BALUM-453029 format. One line per 2 residues: number of its first residue (from 1); their letters; for each residue x, y, z of C-alpha. Coordinates in Angstrom, 3 decimals. Layout:
// BALUM-453029
NUM) a) X/Y/Z; ...
//
This chain:
// BALUM-453029
1) ma) -26.981/95.481/252.539; -28.521/98.774/252.985
3) gq) -31.451/98.706/254.889; -30.883/95.770/256.694
5) pq) -31.035/95.695/260.439; -27.543/95.339/261.985
7) qe) -26.679/92.098/264.015; -26.204/92.423/267.628
9) pv) -22.457/91.370/268.284; -21.983/87.918/269.757
11) la) -20.306/87.523/273.206; -16.964/86.752/271.576
13) el) -16.797/90.071/269.484; -17.700/91.739/273.191
15) fs) -14.793/89.755/275.036; -12.303/90.511/272.173
17) sh) -12.580/94.275/272.550; -12.979/94.396/276.072
19) al) -9.815/92.541/276.373; -8.049/94.280/273.788
21) nt) -9.049/97.852/274.227; -8.810/98.224/278.114
23) kf) -6.015/100.407/279.242; -4.506/100.431/282.885
25) td) -6.074/103.795/283.643; -9.257/102.018/282.922
27) lt) -8.745/100.010/286.219; -9.737/100.842/289.679
29) pd) -6.806/101.041/292.384; -8.673/98.444/293.989
31) av) -8.362/96.400/290.823; -4.626/96.928/290.651
33) aq) -4.213/96.265/294.252; -6.220/92.676/294.455
35) ak) -4.535/91.889/290.932; -1.102/92.117/292.433
37) vf) -2.178/90.322/295.559; -3.589/87.422/293.753
39) il) -0.850/87.153/291.236; 1.657/86.604/294.168
41) dt) -0.623/84.375/295.948; -0.924/82.492/292.726
43) lg) 3.098/82.103/292.380; 3.106/80.750/295.543
45) vg) 0.766/78.001/295.610; 2.436/77.120/292.006
47) ia) 5.656/76.783/293.500; 4.101/74.489/296.853
49) gs) 2.575/72.426/293.691; 5.846/71.605/292.472
51) sa) 6.072/68.875/295.388; 2.698/68.047/295.404
53) yg) 1.083/64.035/293.988; 1.214/63.945/290.432
55) ad) 3.537/66.833/289.643; 6.853/64.449/289.062
57) ti) 4.487/62.272/286.619; 3.473/64.780/284.622
59) ik) 6.739/66.538/284.057; 8.363/63.049/283.615
61) sa) 5.746/62.507/280.819; 5.390/65.981/279.284
63) ms) 9.052/66.640/279.205; 9.611/64.723/276.333
65) wd) 6.579/65.356/274.057; 8.014/67.710/271.461
67) gs) 11.275/65.275/271.134; 13.701/67.575/273.016
69) gp) 13.476/66.782/276.440; 14.073/68.905/279.541
71) sg) 16.762/71.528/279.659; 18.754/71.656/282.881
73) ss) 19.464/75.309/282.303; 17.214/77.419/284.526
75) sg) 18.756/81.212/284.349; 19.309/83.907/281.905
77) as) 17.742/83.253/278.401; 13.879/82.300/278.900
79) sa) 13.208/83.137/275.630; 16.074/80.824/274.212
81) sg) 14.764/78.049/272.092; 11.301/78.750/273.198
83) qa) 12.151/77.036/276.897; 9.901/78.218/279.575
85) tl) 10.671/78.074/283.763; 8.723/75.233/285.552
87) wg) 7.757/76.905/288.770; 9.825/75.306/292.010
89) rs) 12.465/73.438/289.485; 15.746/73.932/287.805
91) ar) 14.823/72.006/284.821; 13.002/74.003/282.258
93) ap) 10.262/72.983/279.747; 10.982/72.712/276.203
95) sa) 7.803/74.763/275.229; 5.871/77.333/276.835
97) gi) 2.797/75.087/276.137; 4.423/72.122/278.223
99) aa) 5.149/74.857/280.983; 1.902/76.469/281.374
101) mv) 0.218/72.685/281.470; 2.650/71.969/284.417
103) ng) 2.249/75.075/286.013; -1.205/75.360/285.826
105) fq) -1.562/71.626/287.478; 0.622/73.081/290.236
107) vh) -1.492/76.204/290.919; -4.655/74.231/291.649
109) cq) -3.452/70.610/292.525; -3.489/71.767/296.292
111) ey) -6.762/73.224/296.235; -5.311/76.397/297.537
113) dc) -5.679/78.845/294.768; -7.933/82.040/295.068
115) vh) -11.333/81.613/293.990; -14.004/83.990/292.695
117) eg) -17.224/82.426/294.754; -20.023/83.780/292.631
119) av) -18.391/82.027/289.783; -17.545/79.256/291.659
121) mh) -14.210/79.059/289.930; -10.235/79.431/290.399
123) pl) -9.759/82.188/287.322; -6.025/82.866/287.548
125) at) -5.084/78.891/287.825; -5.337/78.837/284.078
127) ll) -4.635/82.201/283.000; -1.442/83.072/285.254
129) pa) 0.622/80.010/284.171; -0.108/80.662/280.451
131) vm) 0.954/84.569/280.553; 4.000/83.584/282.449
133) af) 4.878/80.701/280.135; 3.937/83.099/277.023
135) ad) 6.252/85.992/278.385; 8.991/83.274/278.970
137) kh) 9.334/82.277/275.361; 8.446/85.858/273.984
139) dr) 11.393/87.813/272.625; 9.716/91.452/273.641
141) ai) 9.617/92.137/277.384; 5.920/92.229/278.946
143) sg) 5.788/95.098/281.660; 3.889/94.188/285.121
145) re) 1.751/96.777/283.712; 0.885/94.681/280.784
147) li) 0.605/91.584/283.100; -1.984/93.262/285.540
149) va) -4.301/94.385/282.769; -4.126/91.233/281.107
151) ca) -5.181/89.501/284.396; -7.897/91.720/285.067
153) vg) -9.209/91.235/280.950; -8.820/87.677/281.753
155) vn) -10.609/87.325/285.031; -13.623/89.348/283.367
157) vs) -13.865/86.922/280.756; -13.583/83.655/282.683
159) ag) -15.242/84.769/285.985; -17.566/86.302/283.630
161) lg) -18.896/83.276/282.198; -19.158/81.686/285.501
163) ia) -21.619/84.422/286.952; -23.521/83.955/283.866
165) ak) -24.588/80.527/284.294; -27.542/79.829/286.454
167) sp) -27.569/76.151/286.499; -25.478/73.828/288.631
169) mr) -22.369/73.656/287.661; -22.027/70.402/285.373
171) ff) -18.224/70.611/284.165; -15.241/71.897/286.083
173) rp) -15.277/75.867/285.126; -11.645/76.849/286.422
175) at) -10.643/74.618/283.158; -13.239/75.437/280.872
177) ag) -14.088/78.863/281.382; -10.388/79.267/282.765
179) gf) -9.211/78.550/279.288; -11.250/81.438/277.790
181) ga) -9.979/84.028/280.120; -6.276/82.471/279.770
183) aa) -6.665/83.128/275.629; -8.164/86.646/276.173
185) av) -4.697/87.617/278.159; -2.495/85.772/276.081
187) gr) -3.937/86.961/272.972; -3.851/90.575/274.377
189) lm) -0.598/90.471/274.877; 0.420/88.484/271.701
191) gl) -1.196/92.099/270.200; -3.808/90.060/268.278
193) de) -6.781/92.248/266.690; -10.402/91.939/267.443
195) et) -11.314/89.470/264.564; -8.101/87.188/265.417
197) lv) -9.173/87.242/269.284; -12.406/85.902/268.182
199) ra) -11.034/83.168/266.018; -8.689/82.172/268.944
201) fg) -11.892/81.763/271.107; -13.346/79.834/269.018
203) lq) -9.974/77.562/268.492; -9.888/77.410/272.363
205) yt) -13.558/76.200/272.455; -12.606/73.094/270.365
207) qt) -10.093/72.069/272.672; -12.158/73.025/275.977
209) sg) -12.112/70.074/278.659; -13.429/70.089/281.942
211) tl) -15.322/67.049/283.443; -16.364/67.215/287.335
213) qp) -15.722/63.125/287.446; -12.316/63.638/288.564
215) hv) -14.068/66.191/291.526; -16.190/63.221/292.438
217) eg) -13.621/60.581/292.546; -10.838/62.761/294.266
219) sa) -8.323/62.339/291.132; -5.252/64.352/290.144
221) al) -6.923/64.781/286.725; -8.929/67.336/287.971
223) pl) -6.333/69.899/288.094; -4.585/68.285/284.967
225) qv) -7.697/69.794/282.982; -6.399/73.203/284.446
227) gf) -3.222/72.637/282.967; -4.440/71.174/279.657
229) ns) -7.007/74.222/279.565; -4.177/76.690/279.895
231) ra) -1.738/74.972/277.551; -4.871/75.422/275.001
233) al) -4.734/79.108/275.558; -1.392/79.522/273.959
235) qa) -2.158/77.007/270.957; -5.360/78.590/270.493
237) cd) -3.887/82.291/269.845; -0.876/80.818/268.061
239) la) -3.427/79.334/265.661; -5.504/81.998/265.240
241) qa) -2.540/84.408/264.681; -1.509/81.656/261.569
243) gm) -4.860/82.169/260.398; -7.002/79.235/261.411
245) pg) -10.536/79.838/261.597; -12.403/78.821/264.500
247) tr) -16.043/79.065/265.473; -17.219/82.567/265.536
249) dc) -20.478/82.035/267.949; -18.732/79.926/270.371
251) fe) -20.531/81.304/273.651; -24.211/81.758/272.901
253) gt) -24.352/79.505/269.836; -26.673/76.425/269.156
255) yg) -23.834/73.999/270.216; -21.719/76.848/272.241
257) yl) -20.197/77.041/275.640; -23.129/78.590/277.303
259) pl) -25.843/76.427/276.358; -23.752/73.388/276.265
261) ie) -21.608/73.727/278.821; -23.337/76.025/281.558
263) gp) -27.254/74.864/280.528; -29.743/74.435/280.585
265) vp) -31.264/77.445/282.864; -30.876/80.661/280.577
267) wd) -27.675/82.349/281.406; -27.834/85.859/282.841
269) ls) -25.345/88.443/280.912; -26.271/91.246/283.062
271) gt) -23.402/91.104/285.940; -20.697/89.796/282.665
273) me) -21.732/93.254/280.804; -20.925/95.277/283.715
275) gi) -17.166/93.750/283.131; -17.104/94.225/279.600
277) ng) -18.342/98.045/279.800; -15.335/98.372/282.531
279) rr) -18.032/99.408/285.425; -16.956/96.200/287.408
281) wl) -13.406/94.308/287.900; -13.943/90.889/288.820
283) ia) -10.279/90.390/289.963; -11.022/92.860/292.879
285) ei) -13.775/90.195/293.870; -11.701/87.395/294.137
287) sh) -11.449/85.644/297.520; -8.085/83.976/299.039
289) kp) -8.095/80.639/300.226; -6.458/80.751/303.559
291) yp) -6.304/76.907/303.873; -5.353/74.683/301.577
293) ag) -8.402/72.322/300.834; -12.095/72.897/298.887
295) ra) -13.277/76.419/299.653; -16.442/74.958/300.664
297) th) -14.743/73.642/303.705; -13.577/76.706/305.245
299) gg) -16.588/78.001/306.742; -16.515/74.517/308.456
301) ve) -12.808/74.919/309.423; -13.481/78.382/310.872
303) gi) -16.362/77.431/312.919; -14.679/74.596/314.159
305) le) -11.887/76.496/315.698; -14.374/79.160/317.258
307) lm) -16.311/76.238/318.963; -13.296/74.350/320.104
309) kq) -12.574/77.488/322.071; -16.347/78.564/323.038
311) gg) -17.067/78.682/326.656; -13.467/79.815/327.847
313) st) -11.428/76.102/327.703; -10.334/74.053/324.788
315) vt) -12.279/71.199/323.817; -10.343/67.766/323.574
317) pd) -11.003/65.444/320.285; -12.364/62.604/322.785
319) qi) -15.080/65.020/324.414; -16.630/65.583/320.713
321) en) -19.772/63.545/320.114; -20.366/64.995/316.619
323) it) -19.857/67.882/314.655; -22.740/69.119/311.797
325) it) -21.471/71.400/309.164; -24.512/72.656/307.341
327) gp) -24.564/74.866/303.841; -25.642/75.930/300.703
329) pv) -26.289/72.664/298.260; -23.062/73.282/296.319
331) ta) -21.156/73.258/299.478; -22.468/69.668/300.164
333) rl) -21.902/68.475/296.734; -18.411/69.240/296.618
335) cs) -17.309/68.674/300.022; -19.638/65.841/301.767
337) rp) -17.915/62.909/300.450; -17.627/60.128/303.207
339) di) -13.931/59.630/304.673; -12.080/57.011/303.553
341) en) -9.058/54.975/305.588; -6.479/55.375/302.850
343) pp) -7.587/58.792/300.864; -5.978/60.000/297.650
345) pn) -4.452/63.599/298.583; -6.783/64.965/295.913
347) ya) -9.720/63.168/297.529; -8.875/64.263/301.084
349) rl) -8.450/68.120/300.049; -12.553/67.951/299.048
351) cm) -13.603/65.886/302.084; -15.122/68.081/305.075
353) sy) -15.148/65.318/307.363; -11.114/64.467/307.061
355) ig) -10.278/68.318/307.172; -12.389/68.926/309.954
357) ak) -10.571/66.046/312.322; -7.281/67.470/311.378
359) vv) -8.417/70.418/312.752; -9.991/69.299/315.654
361) ln) -6.762/67.320/316.483; -4.448/70.176/315.941
363) nk) -6.619/73.119/317.244; -5.315/74.800/314.196
365) pv) -6.131/75.374/310.424; -5.303/72.473/308.087
367) dl) -2.075/72.807/306.540; -0.365/71.265/303.342
369) ah) 1.835/68.884/305.296; -1.471/66.954/306.436
371) yr) -2.102/65.644/302.480; 1.079/63.643/302.761
373) gq) 2.565/60.852/303.931; 1.219/58.785/307.267
375) el) -1.083/62.083/307.915; -3.295/60.312/304.985
377) td) -3.802/56.902/306.991; -3.787/58.177/310.824
379) tv) -6.230/56.081/312.369; -6.940/58.585/315.191
381) th) -7.543/61.022/312.142; -10.400/58.912/310.554
383) dl) -11.910/57.593/314.079; -12.464/61.353/314.753
385) ar) -13.706/61.978/310.935; -16.545/59.589/311.950
387) ri) -18.246/62.024/313.922; -18.048/64.926/311.442
389) rm) -20.679/65.722/308.403; -21.202/68.224/306.171
391) vs) -25.007/68.445/305.186; -27.197/70.560/302.830
393) dg) -29.353/73.236/303.711; -31.808/73.117/300.963
395) gd) -31.400/76.196/299.579; -32.058/77.326/295.896
397) dp) -29.194/79.051/294.846; -26.646/76.733/292.666
399) aa) -23.476/78.855/293.382; -23.925/80.234/296.937
401) lv) -21.139/79.085/299.549; -22.748/80.738/302.469
403) pi) -24.190/80.952/304.977; -22.641/78.409/306.916
405) sv) -23.295/77.087/310.330; -21.533/74.514/312.689
407) em) -23.000/72.622/315.404; -20.590/70.912/317.758
409) kv) -21.829/68.607/320.443; -19.747/68.186/323.633
411) qg) -19.969/65.266/326.472; -21.391/66.873/329.555
413) ea) -22.725/69.977/327.761; -26.463/69.681/327.603
415) ka) -26.832/72.349/324.785; -24.864/71.836/321.408
417) rs) -22.380/74.630/320.509; -23.249/76.550/317.718
419) wr) -21.755/79.411/315.392; -22.784/81.046/311.876
421) ce) -21.173/82.544/309.055; -22.378/84.706/306.553
423) qm) -19.265/85.684/304.728; -16.371/83.303/304.779
425) la) -13.050/84.286/306.130; -10.836/86.372/302.876
427) sp) -13.811/86.860/301.140; -13.866/90.546/299.277
429) tr) -15.766/91.722/302.687; -13.642/89.828/304.735
431) rl) -10.136/90.228/302.925; -7.093/88.611/304.184
433) pr) -4.666/90.884/305.758; -1.574/91.597/304.376
435) eq) 0.794/89.655/306.768; -1.456/86.576/306.931
437) hl) -1.408/86.766/302.901; 2.455/86.872/302.889
439) tk) 2.413/83.893/305.578; 0.660/81.787/303.509
441) fr) 3.122/82.598/300.674; 6.297/81.872/302.572
443) rc) 4.715/78.670/303.957; 3.708/77.642/299.994
445) we) 7.732/78.781/299.632; 8.838/76.226/301.879
447) fs) 7.037/73.322/299.794; 9.146/74.051/296.339
449) ae) 10.287/70.709/294.807; 13.624/72.264/294.966
451) pl) 14.896/74.504/297.620; 14.575/78.173/296.640
453) pe) 16.672/80.836/298.477; 14.967/83.048/300.935
455) kn) 16.211/86.277/299.332; 14.608/85.045/296.221
457) rd) 11.245/84.857/298.363; 11.486/88.325/299.448
459) rl) 12.858/89.775/296.064; 9.678/88.116/294.802
461) ia) 7.478/89.986/297.217; 9.316/93.243/296.649
463) lv) 9.030/93.148/292.652; 5.157/92.026/292.774
465) dd) 4.158/94.888/295.332; 5.827/97.622/292.541
467) le) 4.613/95.526/289.850; 3.037/98.442/287.703
469) nl) 6.810/99.989/287.507; 8.449/96.396/286.846
471) gd) 9.835/96.664/283.228; 9.981/92.633/282.329
473) ir) 8.096/90.015/284.036; 10.422/87.531/283.365
475) al) 12.211/88.799/286.496; 9.320/87.266/288.486
477) td) 10.018/83.593/286.917; 13.765/83.929/287.468
479) mm) 13.108/84.073/291.326; 11.035/80.839/291.449
481) ap) 13.701/78.469/289.898; 17.274/77.880/291.145
483) pa) 19.892/79.258/291.105; 19.271/82.696/292.079
485) as) 21.423/84.358/289.939; 20.056/85.443/286.646
487) ar) 21.295/87.815/283.518; 18.051/89.974/284.148
489) l) 18.832/90.407/288.024
//
């Protein structure tokens, strides 16, 4: 009615406009470059996750959910019958939703996927599996340029929610916030209009899951929540496109995401708005994970390696009296759990004592192989782990992961060795060199559930390097499942 004040747009409307109206030319060169880096990184860790604990169980259960069972075909017709690629496997998922769920689990199940430290979340773990599954089942070819923009706007949504939060994390943000980023990316590629994408965000919220209890218990149910929300994004966009209404004020409303999931301290949307307005690309702020372990352990890993060689000679494990890793409260909250004799793999990946012991014993970074088989029950590892602990520095920033300090007491030395970092390795200010990035990708390739040819690996690297000129991103998934031949090559 004339004369009435206009209402401020709700956050869902702002996110929708940003997701749908951003152009490739709006992105900075660095945002494009980092999008390509972390798309390849995410594909790599997803392939490695195909052989990790829990993956077989999930696939065995999920493949029959739509009544059709798995397909043995892996090449040529990704869009046929709605089938989609399972990364690292020849069997195909009977639907895009199941592929997104499985691949989302595989990306995060080894704690090796990239992270936005300020948002305390892994933004591509939920987003990229949903987008790639959508592309697999879609008739229209989606270009690499479209993929880059979809990832950039999706990360601005999900990590934008993370950086707005000012309370200690109460829910598992890679799943909860990650689902909204996935919905934004998929909705863009589907060609939804702004009003329909707003409905999709509301429908995503109705499906949002992400308890931190599996994190406390070290359960593989934690990364499964990433898969659930990745699948939910596809469902939310499909339902919205079909005309299903959703909640409109799903972010700031009385029972919306921010007050219910991220409360009770008032949130701060200033950084989020920088992204919405195109002045900030959060995808350019993502950190690699150089080690397959909780990001909160990475300063400890680097510090132990540095202290092992301090003084001119390498320390042997039996010379170490104790090691103390000190960091902000969230680091201790996430990774100070006590070592146990036969830990589940997901527990061990978030246990600083266990990880530190592996680093000392091998005098090199922790590896994917250290969470499998007899490595988990090795008595020497657990004896040493009792001498390693992580503690909080009592700081008041609920999202800070640095500074990290490490103190090592060595037999026969009067003074403890000490090390400190203000920025962890592979953070935006200490980016991982390209060769180390590719070394990680190649190591992940070796852990595929089914062997993948080296020529596929090298071809995938080349395709992502030139992603902005790729006409159909299904060429990427063709490289990620045997056999190597495909009708689109």
